[in-house]
mmCIF file of the N, C-alpha and C atoms, coordinates in Angstrom:
data_MODEL
# 
_entry.id   MODEL 
# 
loop_
_atom_site.group_PDB 
_atom_site.id 
_atom_site.type_symbol 
_atom_site.label_atom_id 
_atom_site.label_alt_id 
_atom_site.label_comp_id 
_atom_site.label_asym_id 
_atom_site.label_entity_id 
_atom_site.label_seq_id 
_atom_site.pdbx_PDB_ins_code 
_atom_site.Cartn_x 
_atom_site.Cartn_y 
_atom_site.Cartn_z 
_atom_site.occupancy 
_atom_site.B_iso_or_equiv 
_atom_site.pdbx_formal_charge 
_atom_site.auth_seq_id 
_atom_site.auth_comp_id 
_atom_site.auth_asym_id 
_atom_site.auth_atom_id 
_atom_site.pdbx_PDB_model_num 
ATOM 1   N N  . MET A 1 1  ? -49.375 80.844  -6.388  1.00 0.00 ? 1  MET A N  1 
ATOM 2   C CA . MET A 1 1  ? -49.878 79.744  -5.605  1.00 0.00 ? 1  MET A CA 1 
ATOM 3   C C  . MET A 1 1  ? -48.704 78.920  -5.100  1.00 0.00 ? 1  MET A C  1 
ATOM 4   N N  . LYS A 1 2  ? -48.908 78.319  -3.962  1.00 0.00 ? 2  LYS A N  1 
ATOM 5   C CA . LYS A 1 2  ? -47.858 77.552  -3.320  1.00 0.00 ? 2  LYS A CA 1 
ATOM 6   C C  . LYS A 1 2  ? -48.427 76.204  -2.909  1.00 0.00 ? 2  LYS A C  1 
ATOM 7   N N  . LYS A 1 3  ? -47.584 75.170  -2.975  1.00 0.00 ? 3  LYS A N  1 
ATOM 8   C CA . LYS A 1 3  ? -48.020 73.844  -2.553  1.00 0.00 ? 3  LYS A CA 1 
ATOM 9   C C  . LYS A 1 3  ? -47.790 73.680  -1.058  1.00 0.00 ? 3  LYS A C  1 
ATOM 10  N N  . ASN A 1 4  ? -48.772 73.070  -0.403  1.00 0.00 ? 4  ASN A N  1 
ATOM 11  C CA . ASN A 1 4  ? -48.572 72.752  1.003   1.00 0.00 ? 4  ASN A CA 1 
ATOM 12  C C  . ASN A 1 4  ? -47.978 71.348  1.111   1.00 0.00 ? 4  ASN A C  1 
ATOM 13  N N  . ASN A 1 5  ? -47.862 70.814  2.324   1.00 0.00 ? 5  ASN A N  1 
ATOM 14  C CA . ASN A 1 5  ? -47.244 69.500  2.531   1.00 0.00 ? 5  ASN A CA 1 
ATOM 15  C C  . ASN A 1 5  ? -48.018 68.365  1.881   1.00 0.00 ? 5  ASN A C  1 
ATOM 16  N N  . ASN A 1 6  ? -49.301 68.543  1.658   1.00 0.00 ? 6  ASN A N  1 
ATOM 17  C CA . ASN A 1 6  ? -50.123 67.510  1.029   1.00 0.00 ? 6  ASN A CA 1 
ATOM 18  C C  . ASN A 1 6  ? -50.061 67.567  -0.488  1.00 0.00 ? 6  ASN A C  1 
ATOM 19  N N  . GLY A 1 7  ? -49.341 68.515  -1.039  1.00 0.00 ? 7  GLY A N  1 
ATOM 20  C CA . GLY A 1 7  ? -49.244 68.657  -2.482  1.00 0.00 ? 7  GLY A CA 1 
ATOM 21  C C  . GLY A 1 7  ? -50.361 69.483  -3.085  1.00 0.00 ? 7  GLY A C  1 
ATOM 22  N N  . ASN A 1 8  ? -51.225 70.042  -2.244  1.00 0.00 ? 8  ASN A N  1 
ATOM 23  C CA . ASN A 1 8  ? -52.318 70.882  -2.725  1.00 0.00 ? 8  ASN A CA 1 
ATOM 24  C C  . ASN A 1 8  ? -51.839 72.324  -2.823  1.00 0.00 ? 8  ASN A C  1 
ATOM 25  N N  . TYR A 1 9  ? -52.384 73.050  -3.783  1.00 0.00 ? 9  TYR A N  1 
ATOM 26  C CA . TYR A 1 9  ? -52.025 74.455  -3.942  1.00 0.00 ? 9  TYR A CA 1 
ATOM 27  C C  . TYR A 1 9  ? -52.811 75.305  -2.961  1.00 0.00 ? 9  TYR A C  1 
ATOM 28  N N  . ILE A 1 10 ? -52.151 76.296  -2.398  1.00 0.00 ? 10 ILE A N  1 
ATOM 29  C CA . ILE A 1 10 ? -52.813 77.236  -1.500  1.00 0.00 ? 10 ILE A CA 1 
ATOM 30  C C  . ILE A 1 10 ? -52.577 78.647  -2.023  1.00 0.00 ? 10 ILE A C  1 
ATOM 31  N N  . ASN A 1 11 ? -53.491 79.534  -1.737  1.00 0.00 ? 11 ASN A N  1 
ATOM 32  C CA . ASN A 1 11 ? -53.356 80.932  -2.146  1.00 0.00 ? 11 ASN A CA 1 
ATOM 33  C C  . ASN A 1 11 ? -52.638 81.711  -1.055  1.00 0.00 ? 11 ASN A C  1 
ATOM 34  N N  . LEU A 1 12 ? -51.706 82.540  -1.467  1.00 0.00 ? 12 LEU A N  1 
ATOM 35  C CA . LEU A 1 12 ? -51.038 83.433  -0.537  1.00 0.00 ? 12 LEU A CA 1 
ATOM 36  C C  . LEU A 1 12 ? -51.657 84.817  -0.671  1.00 0.00 ? 12 LEU A C  1 
ATOM 37  N N  . SER A 1 13 ? -51.876 85.458  0.455   1.00 0.00 ? 13 SER A N  1 
ATOM 38  C CA . SER A 1 13 ? -52.398 86.819  0.395   1.00 0.00 ? 13 SER A CA 1 
ATOM 39  C C  . SER A 1 13 ? -51.283 87.765  -0.028  1.00 0.00 ? 13 SER A C  1 
ATOM 40  N N  . SER A 1 14 ? -51.655 88.953  -0.436  1.00 0.00 ? 14 SER A N  1 
ATOM 41  C CA . SER A 1 14 ? -50.638 89.926  -0.833  1.00 0.00 ? 14 SER A CA 1 
ATOM 42  C C  . SER A 1 14 ? -49.751 90.290  0.353   1.00 0.00 ? 14 SER A C  1 
ATOM 43  N N  . GLN A 1 15 ? -50.296 90.269  1.559   1.00 0.00 ? 15 GLN A N  1 
ATOM 44  C CA . GLN A 1 15 ? -49.496 90.561  2.751   1.00 0.00 ? 15 GLN A CA 1 
ATOM 45  C C  . GLN A 1 15 ? -48.457 89.466  2.975   1.00 0.00 ? 15 GLN A C  1 
ATOM 46  N N  . ASP A 1 16 ? -48.850 88.192  2.784   1.00 0.00 ? 16 ASP A N  1 
ATOM 47  C CA . ASP A 1 16 ? -47.892 87.091  2.912   1.00 0.00 ? 16 ASP A CA 1 
ATOM 48  C C  . ASP A 1 16 ? -46.776 87.248  1.898   1.00 0.00 ? 16 ASP A C  1 
ATOM 49  N N  . PHE A 1 17 ? -47.132 87.614  0.681   1.00 0.00 ? 17 PHE A N  1 
ATOM 50  C CA . PHE A 1 17 ? -46.134 87.775  -0.374  1.00 0.00 ? 17 PHE A CA 1 
ATOM 51  C C  . PHE A 1 17 ? -45.194 88.934  -0.062  1.00 0.00 ? 17 PHE A C  1 
ATOM 52  N N  . LYS A 1 18 ? -45.757 90.040  0.381   1.00 0.00 ? 18 LYS A N  1 
ATOM 53  C CA . LYS A 1 18 ? -44.964 91.240  0.647   1.00 0.00 ? 18 LYS A CA 1 
ATOM 54  C C  . LYS A 1 18 ? -43.994 91.033  1.800   1.00 0.00 ? 18 LYS A C  1 
ATOM 55  N N  . ASP A 1 19 ? -44.413 90.315  2.836   1.00 0.00 ? 19 ASP A N  1 
ATOM 56  C CA . ASP A 1 19 ? -43.599 90.158  4.039   1.00 0.00 ? 19 ASP A CA 1 
ATOM 57  C C  . ASP A 1 19 ? -42.728 88.913  4.038   1.00 0.00 ? 19 ASP A C  1 
ATOM 58  N N  . TYR A 1 20 ? -42.718 88.146  2.936   1.00 0.00 ? 20 TYR A N  1 
ATOM 59  C CA . TYR A 1 20 ? -41.932 86.918  2.898   1.00 0.00 ? 20 TYR A CA 1 
ATOM 60  C C  . TYR A 1 20 ? -40.448 87.238  2.840   1.00 0.00 ? 20 TYR A C  1 
ATOM 61  N N  . HIS A 1 21 ? -39.681 86.548  3.649   1.00 0.00 ? 21 HIS A N  1 
ATOM 62  C CA . HIS A 1 21 ? -38.221 86.658  3.622   1.00 0.00 ? 21 HIS A CA 1 
ATOM 63  C C  . HIS A 1 21 ? -37.647 85.260  3.474   1.00 0.00 ? 21 HIS A C  1 
ATOM 64  N N  . TYR A 1 22 ? -36.651 85.142  2.628   1.00 0.00 ? 22 TYR A N  1 
ATOM 65  C CA . TYR A 1 22 ? -35.985 83.862  2.458   1.00 0.00 ? 22 TYR A CA 1 
ATOM 66  C C  . TYR A 1 22 ? -35.250 83.495  3.741   1.00 0.00 ? 22 TYR A C  1 
ATOM 67  N N  . PRO A 1 23 ? -35.119 82.195  4.008   1.00 0.00 ? 23 PRO A N  1 
ATOM 68  C CA . PRO A 1 23 ? -34.371 81.788  5.204   1.00 0.00 ? 23 PRO A CA 1 
ATOM 69  C C  . PRO A 1 23 ? -32.926 82.287  5.139   1.00 0.00 ? 23 PRO A C  1 
ATOM 70  N N  . SER A 1 24 ? -32.390 82.598  6.275   1.00 0.00 ? 24 SER A N  1 
ATOM 71  C CA . SER A 1 24 ? -31.022 83.112  6.334   1.00 0.00 ? 24 SER A CA 1 
ATOM 72  C C  . SER A 1 24 ? -30.018 82.002  6.064   1.00 0.00 ? 24 SER A C  1 
ATOM 73  N N  . PRO A 1 25 ? -29.072 82.236  5.173   1.00 0.00 ? 25 PRO A N  1 
ATOM 74  C CA . PRO A 1 25 ? -28.011 81.251  4.984   1.00 0.00 ? 25 PRO A CA 1 
ATOM 75  C C  . PRO A 1 25 ? -27.107 81.199  6.216   1.00 0.00 ? 25 PRO A C  1 
ATOM 76  N N  . GLU A 1 26 ? -26.544 80.044  6.473   1.00 0.00 ? 26 GLU A N  1 
ATOM 77  C CA . GLU A 1 26 ? -25.689 79.870  7.644   1.00 0.00 ? 26 GLU A CA 1 
ATOM 78  C C  . GLU A 1 26 ? -24.400 80.679  7.561   1.00 0.00 ? 26 GLU A C  1 
ATOM 79  N N  . LYS A 1 27 ? -23.966 81.009  6.353   1.00 0.00 ? 27 LYS A N  1 
ATOM 80  C CA . LYS A 1 27 ? -22.674 81.672  6.210   1.00 0.00 ? 27 LYS A CA 1 
ATOM 81  C C  . LYS A 1 27 ? -22.660 83.127  6.679   1.00 0.00 ? 27 LYS A C  1 
ATOM 82  N N  . PHE A 1 28 ? -23.832 83.720  6.926   1.00 0.00 ? 28 PHE A N  1 
ATOM 83  C CA . PHE A 1 28 ? -23.865 85.091  7.427   1.00 0.00 ? 28 PHE A CA 1 
ATOM 84  C C  . PHE A 1 28 ? -23.499 85.092  8.903   1.00 0.00 ? 28 PHE A C  1 
ATOM 85  N N  . ASN A 1 29 ? -22.460 85.825  9.235   1.00 0.00 ? 29 ASN A N  1 
ATOM 86  C CA . ASN A 1 29 ? -22.040 85.924  10.628  1.00 0.00 ? 29 ASN A CA 1 
ATOM 87  C C  . ASN A 1 29 ? -22.714 87.084  11.336  1.00 0.00 ? 29 ASN A C  1 
ATOM 88  N N  . SER A 1 30 ? -23.195 88.037  10.569  1.00 0.00 ? 30 SER A N  1 
ATOM 89  C CA . SER A 1 30 ? -23.780 89.236  11.147  1.00 0.00 ? 30 SER A CA 1 
ATOM 90  C C  . SER A 1 30 ? -25.279 89.291  10.852  1.00 0.00 ? 30 SER A C  1 
ATOM 91  N N  . PRO A 1 31 ? -26.105 88.995  11.855  1.00 0.00 ? 31 PRO A N  1 
ATOM 92  C CA . PRO A 1 31 ? -27.556 89.081  11.630  1.00 0.00 ? 31 PRO A CA 1 
ATOM 93  C C  . PRO A 1 31 ? -28.004 90.490  11.253  1.00 0.00 ? 31 PRO A C  1 
ATOM 94  N N  . SER A 1 32 ? -27.320 91.499  11.785  1.00 0.00 ? 32 SER A N  1 
ATOM 95  C CA . SER A 1 32 ? -27.733 92.867  11.467  1.00 0.00 ? 32 SER A CA 1 
ATOM 96  C C  . SER A 1 32 ? -27.442 93.198  10.005  1.00 0.00 ? 32 SER A C  1 
ATOM 97  N N  . LEU A 1 33 ? -26.325 92.699  9.463   1.00 0.00 ? 33 LEU A N  1 
ATOM 98  C CA . LEU A 1 33 ? -26.022 92.916  8.050   1.00 0.00 ? 33 LEU A CA 1 
ATOM 99  C C  . LEU A 1 33 ? -27.079 92.251  7.176   1.00 0.00 ? 33 LEU A C  1 
ATOM 100 N N  . HIS A 1 34 ? -27.428 91.036  7.519   1.00 0.00 ? 34 HIS A N  1 
ATOM 101 C CA . HIS A 1 34 ? -28.439 90.315  6.745   1.00 0.00 ? 34 HIS A CA 1 
ATOM 102 C C  . HIS A 1 34 ? -29.775 91.045  6.802   1.00 0.00 ? 34 HIS A C  1 
ATOM 103 N N  . ARG A 1 35 ? -30.149 91.526  7.984   1.00 0.00 ? 35 ARG A N  1 
ATOM 104 C CA . ARG A 1 35 ? -31.408 92.272  8.137   1.00 0.00 ? 35 ARG A CA 1 
ATOM 105 C C  . ARG A 1 35 ? -31.378 93.547  7.297   1.00 0.00 ? 35 ARG A C  1 
ATOM 106 N N  . ASP A 1 36 ? -30.250 94.252  7.335   1.00 0.00 ? 36 ASP A N  1 
ATOM 107 C CA . ASP A 1 36 ? -30.118 95.488  6.560   1.00 0.00 ? 36 ASP A CA 1 
ATOM 108 C C  . ASP A 1 36 ? -30.187 95.217  5.060   1.00 0.00 ? 36 ASP A C  1 
ATOM 109 N N  . LEU A 1 37 ? -29.557 94.130  4.612   1.00 0.00 ? 37 LEU A N  1 
ATOM 110 C CA . LEU A 1 37 ? -29.597 93.778  3.186   1.00 0.00 ? 37 LEU A CA 1 
ATOM 111 C C  . LEU A 1 37 ? -31.006 93.402  2.746   1.00 0.00 ? 37 LEU A C  1 
ATOM 112 N N  . GLN A 1 38 ? -31.729 92.670  3.602   1.00 0.00 ? 38 GLN A N  1 
ATOM 113 C CA . GLN A 1 38 ? -33.107 92.320  3.262   1.00 0.00 ? 38 GLN A CA 1 
ATOM 114 C C  . GLN A 1 38 ? -33.981 93.564  3.167   1.00 0.00 ? 38 GLN A C  1 
ATOM 115 N N  . SER A 1 39 ? -33.819 94.470  4.107   1.00 0.00 ? 39 SER A N  1 
ATOM 116 C CA . SER A 1 39 ? -34.592 95.710  4.083   1.00 0.00 ? 39 SER A CA 1 
ATOM 117 C C  . SER A 1 39 ? -34.263 96.522  2.833   1.00 0.00 ? 39 SER A C  1 
ATOM 118 N N  . PHE A 1 40 ? -32.976 96.618  2.516   1.00 0.00 ? 40 PHE A N  1 
ATOM 119 C CA . PHE A 1 40 ? -32.540 97.342  1.327   1.00 0.00 ? 40 PHE A CA 1 
ATOM 120 C C  . PHE A 1 40 ? -33.157 96.737  0.069   1.00 0.00 ? 40 PHE A C  1 
ATOM 121 N N  . SER A 1 41 ? -33.078 95.425  -0.068  1.00 0.00 ? 41 SER A N  1 
ATOM 122 C CA . SER A 1 41 ? -33.594 94.782  -1.284  1.00 0.00 ? 41 SER A CA 1 
ATOM 123 C C  . SER A 1 41 ? -35.108 94.930  -1.393  1.00 0.00 ? 41 SER A C  1 
ATOM 124 N N  . GLN A 1 42 ? -35.809 94.889  -0.263  1.00 0.00 ? 42 GLN A N  1 
ATOM 125 C CA . GLN A 1 42 ? -37.261 95.065  -0.298  1.00 0.00 ? 42 GLN A CA 1 
ATOM 126 C C  . GLN A 1 42 ? -37.621 96.489  -0.732  1.00 0.00 ? 42 GLN A C  1 
ATOM 127 N N  . GLN A 1 43 ? -36.904 97.474  -0.227  1.00 0.00 ? 43 GLN A N  1 
ATOM 128 C CA . GLN A 1 43 ? -37.173 98.859  -0.603  1.00 0.00 ? 43 GLN A CA 1 
ATOM 129 C C  . GLN A 1 43 ? -36.831 99.119  -2.070  1.00 0.00 ? 43 GLN A C  1 
ATOM 130 N N  . VAL A 1 44 ? -35.758 98.489  -2.558  1.00 0.00 ? 44 VAL A N  1 
ATOM 131 C CA . VAL A 1 44 ? -35.403 98.609  -3.974  1.00 0.00 ? 44 VAL A CA 1 
ATOM 132 C C  . VAL A 1 44 ? -36.506 98.002  -4.832  1.00 0.00 ? 44 VAL A C  1 
ATOM 133 N N  . SER A 1 45 ? -37.058 96.879  -4.401  1.00 0.00 ? 45 SER A N  1 
ATOM 134 C CA . SER A 1 45 ? -38.156 96.250  -5.150  1.00 0.00 ? 45 SER A CA 1 
ATOM 135 C C  . SER A 1 45 ? -39.371 97.164  -5.215  1.00 0.00 ? 45 SER A C  1 
ATOM 136 N N  . TYR A 1 46 ? -39.702 97.803  -4.092  1.00 0.00 ? 46 TYR A N  1 
ATOM 137 C CA . TYR A 1 46 ? -40.835 98.730  -4.078  1.00 0.00 ? 46 TYR A CA 1 
ATOM 138 C C  . TYR A 1 46 ? -40.596 99.906  -5.024  1.00 0.00 ? 46 TYR A C  1 
ATOM 139 N N  . LEU A 1 47 ? -39.394 100.483 -4.959  1.00 0.00 ? 47 LEU A N  1 
ATOM 140 C CA . LEU A 1 47 ? -39.080 101.611 -5.841  1.00 0.00 ? 47 LEU A CA 1 
ATOM 141 C C  . LEU A 1 47 ? -39.128 101.199 -7.302  1.00 0.00 ? 47 LEU A C  1 
ATOM 142 N N  . SER A 1 48 ? -38.624 100.023 -7.592  1.00 0.00 ? 48 SER A N  1 
ATOM 143 C CA . SER A 1 48 ? -38.646 99.520  -8.966  1.00 0.00 ? 48 SER A CA 1 
ATOM 144 C C  . SER A 1 48 ? -40.081 99.358  -9.459  1.00 0.00 ? 48 SER A C  1 
ATOM 145 N N  . ALA A 1 49 ? -40.936 98.808  -8.609  1.00 0.00 ? 49 ALA A N  1 
ATOM 146 C CA . ALA A 1 49 ? -42.339 98.625  -8.989  1.00 0.00 ? 49 ALA A CA 1 
ATOM 147 C C  . ALA A 1 49 ? -43.033 99.971  -9.199  1.00 0.00 ? 49 ALA A C  1 
ATOM 148 N N  . LEU A 1 50 ? -42.786 100.917 -8.317  1.00 0.00 ? 50 LEU A N  1 
ATOM 149 C CA . LEU A 1 50 ? -43.387 102.248 -8.465  1.00 0.00 ? 50 LEU A CA 1 
ATOM 150 C C  . LEU A 1 50 ? -42.927 102.918 -9.754  1.00 0.00 ? 50 LEU A C  1 
ATOM 151 N N  . HIS A 1 51 ? -41.652 102.790 -10.075 1.00 0.00 ? 51 HIS A N  1 
ATOM 152 C CA . HIS A 1 51 ? -41.126 103.387 -11.301 1.00 0.00 ? 51 HIS A CA 1 
ATOM 153 C C  . HIS A 1 51 ? -41.695 102.692 -12.526 1.00 0.00 ? 51 HIS A C  1 
ATOM 154 N N  . THR A 1 52 ? -41.729 101.378 -12.508 1.00 0.00 ? 52 THR A N  1 
ATOM 155 C CA . THR A 1 52 ? -42.247 100.609 -13.641 1.00 0.00 ? 52 THR A CA 1 
ATOM 156 C C  . THR A 1 52 ? -43.701 100.956 -13.927 1.00 0.00 ? 52 THR A C  1 
ATOM 157 N N  . ASN A 1 53 ? -44.479 101.186 -12.879 1.00 0.00 ? 53 ASN A N  1 
ATOM 158 C CA . ASN A 1 53 ? -45.897 101.504 -13.044 1.00 0.00 ? 53 ASN A CA 1 
ATOM 159 C C  . ASN A 1 53 ? -46.157 102.994 -13.232 1.00 0.00 ? 53 ASN A C  1 
ATOM 160 N N  . GLY A 1 54 ? -45.096 103.779 -13.349 1.00 0.00 ? 54 GLY A N  1 
ATOM 161 C CA . GLY A 1 54 ? -45.256 105.200 -13.629 1.00 0.00 ? 54 GLY A CA 1 
ATOM 162 C C  . GLY A 1 54 ? -45.677 106.046 -12.451 1.00 0.00 ? 54 GLY A C  1 
ATOM 163 N N  . LYS A 1 55 ? -45.550 105.522 -11.239 1.00 0.00 ? 55 LYS A N  1 
ATOM 164 C CA . LYS A 1 55 ? -45.964 106.280 -10.055 1.00 0.00 ? 55 LYS A CA 1 
ATOM 165 C C  . LYS A 1 55 ? -44.903 107.284 -9.614  1.00 0.00 ? 55 LYS A C  1 
ATOM 166 N N  . ILE A 1 56 ? -43.626 106.995 -9.943  1.00 0.00 ? 56 ILE A N  1 
ATOM 167 C CA . ILE A 1 56 ? -42.550 107.939 -9.653  1.00 0.00 ? 56 ILE A CA 1 
ATOM 168 C C  . ILE A 1 56 ? -41.673 108.072 -10.895 1.00 0.00 ? 56 ILE A C  1 
ATOM 169 N N  . SER A 1 57 ? -41.057 109.222 -11.031 1.00 0.00 ? 57 SER A N  1 
ATOM 170 C CA . SER A 1 57 ? -40.208 109.477 -12.203 1.00 0.00 ? 57 SER A CA 1 
ATOM 171 C C  . SER A 1 57 ? -38.850 108.787 -12.044 1.00 0.00 ? 57 SER A C  1 
ATOM 172 N N  . THR A 1 58 ? -38.118 108.736 -13.141 1.00 0.00 ? 58 THR A N  1 
ATOM 173 C CA . THR A 1 58 ? -36.787 108.130 -13.125 1.00 0.00 ? 58 THR A CA 1 
ATOM 174 C C  . THR A 1 58 ? -35.855 108.887 -12.190 1.00 0.00 ? 58 THR A C  1 
ATOM 175 N N  . SER A 1 59 ? -35.925 110.205 -12.220 1.00 0.00 ? 59 SER A N  1 
ATOM 176 C CA . SER A 1 59 ? -35.032 110.994 -11.365 1.00 0.00 ? 59 SER A CA 1 
ATOM 177 C C  . SER A 1 59 ? -35.348 110.789 -9.883  1.00 0.00 ? 59 SER A C  1 
ATOM 178 N N  . VAL A 1 60 ? -36.619 110.695 -9.543  1.00 0.00 ? 60 VAL A N  1 
ATOM 179 C CA . VAL A 1 60 ? -37.003 110.444 -8.149  1.00 0.00 ? 60 VAL A CA 1 
ATOM 180 C C  . VAL A 1 60 ? -36.542 109.049 -7.731  1.00 0.00 ? 60 VAL A C  1 
ATOM 181 N N  . ALA A 1 61 ? -36.754 108.062 -8.597  1.00 0.00 ? 61 ALA A N  1 
ATOM 182 C CA . ALA A 1 61 ? -36.317 106.695 -8.292  1.00 0.00 ? 61 ALA A CA 1 
ATOM 183 C C  . ALA A 1 61 ? -34.808 106.653 -8.089  1.00 0.00 ? 61 ALA A C  1 
ATOM 184 N N  . TYR A 1 62 ? -34.062 107.310 -8.967  1.00 0.00 ? 62 TYR A N  1 
ATOM 185 C CA . TYR A 1 62 ? -32.603 107.333 -8.850  1.00 0.00 ? 62 TYR A CA 1 
ATOM 186 C C  . TYR A 1 62 ? -32.169 107.998 -7.546  1.00 0.00 ? 62 TYR A C  1 
ATOM 187 N N  . PHE A 1 63 ? -32.778 109.128 -7.222  1.00 0.00 ? 63 PHE A N  1 
ATOM 188 C CA . PHE A 1 63 ? -32.433 109.840 -5.993  1.00 0.00 ? 63 PHE A CA 1 
ATOM 189 C C  . PHE A 1 63 ? -32.686 108.965 -4.770  1.00 0.00 ? 63 PHE A C  1 
ATOM 190 N N  . LYS A 1 64 ? -33.847 108.310 -4.742  1.00 0.00 ? 64 LYS A N  1 
ATOM 191 C CA . LYS A 1 64 ? -34.188 107.466 -3.591  1.00 0.00 ? 64 LYS A CA 1 
ATOM 192 C C  . LYS A 1 64 ? -33.284 106.238 -3.509  1.00 0.00 ? 64 LYS A C  1 
ATOM 193 N N  . LEU A 1 65 ? -32.955 105.641 -4.665  1.00 0.00 ? 65 LEU A N  1 
ATOM 194 C CA . LEU A 1 65 ? -32.040 104.496 -4.670  1.00 0.00 ? 65 LEU A CA 1 
ATOM 195 C C  . LEU A 1 65 ? -30.655 104.908 -4.182  1.00 0.00 ? 65 LEU A C  1 
ATOM 196 N N  . ASP A 1 66 ? -30.195 106.064 -4.625  1.00 0.00 ? 66 ASP A N  1 
ATOM 197 C CA . ASP A 1 66 ? -28.895 106.556 -4.183  1.00 0.00 ? 66 ASP A CA 1 
ATOM 198 C C  . ASP A 1 66 ? -28.898 106.793 -2.676  1.00 0.00 ? 66 ASP A C  1 
ATOM 199 N N  . HIS A 1 67 ? -29.978 107.364 -2.171  1.00 0.00 ? 67 HIS A N  1 
ATOM 200 C CA . HIS A 1 67 ? -30.098 107.605 -0.732  1.00 0.00 ? 67 HIS A CA 1 
ATOM 201 C C  . HIS A 1 67 ? -30.095 106.280 0.035   1.00 0.00 ? 67 HIS A C  1 
ATOM 202 N N  . LEU A 1 68 ? -30.830 105.279 -0.459  1.00 0.00 ? 68 LEU A N  1 
ATOM 203 C CA . LEU A 1 68 ? -30.840 103.961 0.184   1.00 0.00 ? 68 LEU A CA 1 
ATOM 204 C C  . LEU A 1 68 ? -29.440 103.358 0.208   1.00 0.00 ? 68 LEU A C  1 
ATOM 205 N N  . TRP A 1 69 ? -28.738 103.461 -0.918  1.00 0.00 ? 69 TRP A N  1 
ATOM 206 C CA . TRP A 1 69 ? -27.389 102.904 -1.012  1.00 0.00 ? 69 TRP A CA 1 
ATOM 207 C C  . TRP A 1 69 ? -26.446 103.597 -0.026  1.00 0.00 ? 69 TRP A C  1 
ATOM 208 N N  . GLN A 1 70 ? -26.521 104.919 0.043   1.00 0.00 ? 70 GLN A N  1 
ATOM 209 C CA . GLN A 1 70 ? -25.674 105.663 0.976   1.00 0.00 ? 70 GLN A CA 1 
ATOM 210 C C  . GLN A 1 70 ? -25.996 105.282 2.423   1.00 0.00 ? 70 GLN A C  1 
ATOM 211 N N  . SER A 1 71 ? -27.269 105.089 2.720   1.00 0.00 ? 71 SER A N  1 
ATOM 212 C CA . SER A 1 71 ? -27.676 104.681 4.068   1.00 0.00 ? 71 SER A CA 1 
ATOM 213 C C  . SER A 1 71 ? -27.123 103.306 4.411   1.00 0.00 ? 71 SER A C  1 
ATOM 214 N N  . LEU A 1 72 ? -27.201 102.383 3.466   1.00 0.00 ? 72 LEU A N  1 
ATOM 215 C CA . LEU A 1 72 ? -26.683 101.033 3.688   1.00 0.00 ? 72 LEU A CA 1 
ATOM 216 C C  . LEU A 1 72 ? -25.171 101.075 3.901   1.00 0.00 ? 72 LEU A C  1 
ATOM 217 N N  . ASN A 1 73 ? -24.476 101.863 3.110   1.00 0.00 ? 73 ASN A N  1 
ATOM 218 C CA . ASN A 1 73 ? -23.022 101.978 3.266   1.00 0.00 ? 73 ASN A CA 1 
ATOM 219 C C  . ASN A 1 73 ? -22.639 102.588 4.607   1.00 0.00 ? 73 ASN A C  1 
ATOM 220 N N  . SER A 1 74 ? -23.376 103.593 5.054   1.00 0.00 ? 74 SER A N  1 
ATOM 221 C CA . SER A 1 74 ? -23.028 104.245 6.317   1.00 0.00 ? 74 SER A CA 1 
ATOM 222 C C  . SER A 1 74 ? -23.289 103.336 7.512   1.00 0.00 ? 74 SER A C  1 
ATOM 223 N N  . VAL A 1 75 ? -24.300 102.488 7.431   1.00 0.00 ? 75 VAL A N  1 
ATOM 224 C CA . VAL A 1 75 ? -24.619 101.572 8.524   1.00 0.00 ? 75 VAL A CA 1 
ATOM 225 C C  . VAL A 1 75 ? -23.573 100.473 8.635   1.00 0.00 ? 75 VAL A C  1 
ATOM 226 N N  . ASN A 1 76 ? -23.090 99.986  7.506   1.00 0.00 ? 76 ASN A N  1 
ATOM 227 C CA . ASN A 1 76 ? -22.206 98.824  7.510   1.00 0.00 ? 76 ASN A CA 1 
ATOM 228 C C  . ASN A 1 76 ? -20.730 99.172  7.424   1.00 0.00 ? 76 ASN A C  1 
ATOM 229 N N  . ASN A 1 77 ? -20.375 100.430 7.518   1.00 0.00 ? 77 ASN A N  1 
ATOM 230 C CA . ASN A 1 77 ? -18.951 100.814 7.513   1.00 0.00 ? 77 ASN A CA 1 
ATOM 231 C C  . ASN A 1 77 ? -18.479 101.174 8.889   1.00 0.00 ? 77 ASN A C  1 
# 
């Protein structure tokens, strides 16, 4: 639950929660880097949740995380 400007609690839908992104800090000079990092962290969160709930195995999670990391490195190098 989140408080609105009046101090009342409001319910957030699962879609609001899933698509929420923190405001960009001013110190980022590269919007594309920030976008890529946000996408990476969101995908890592999804993989972590799937692994925690037993939907994917440890080896599959590791393989996908490694692939995500390699993709992030190749984009930003």
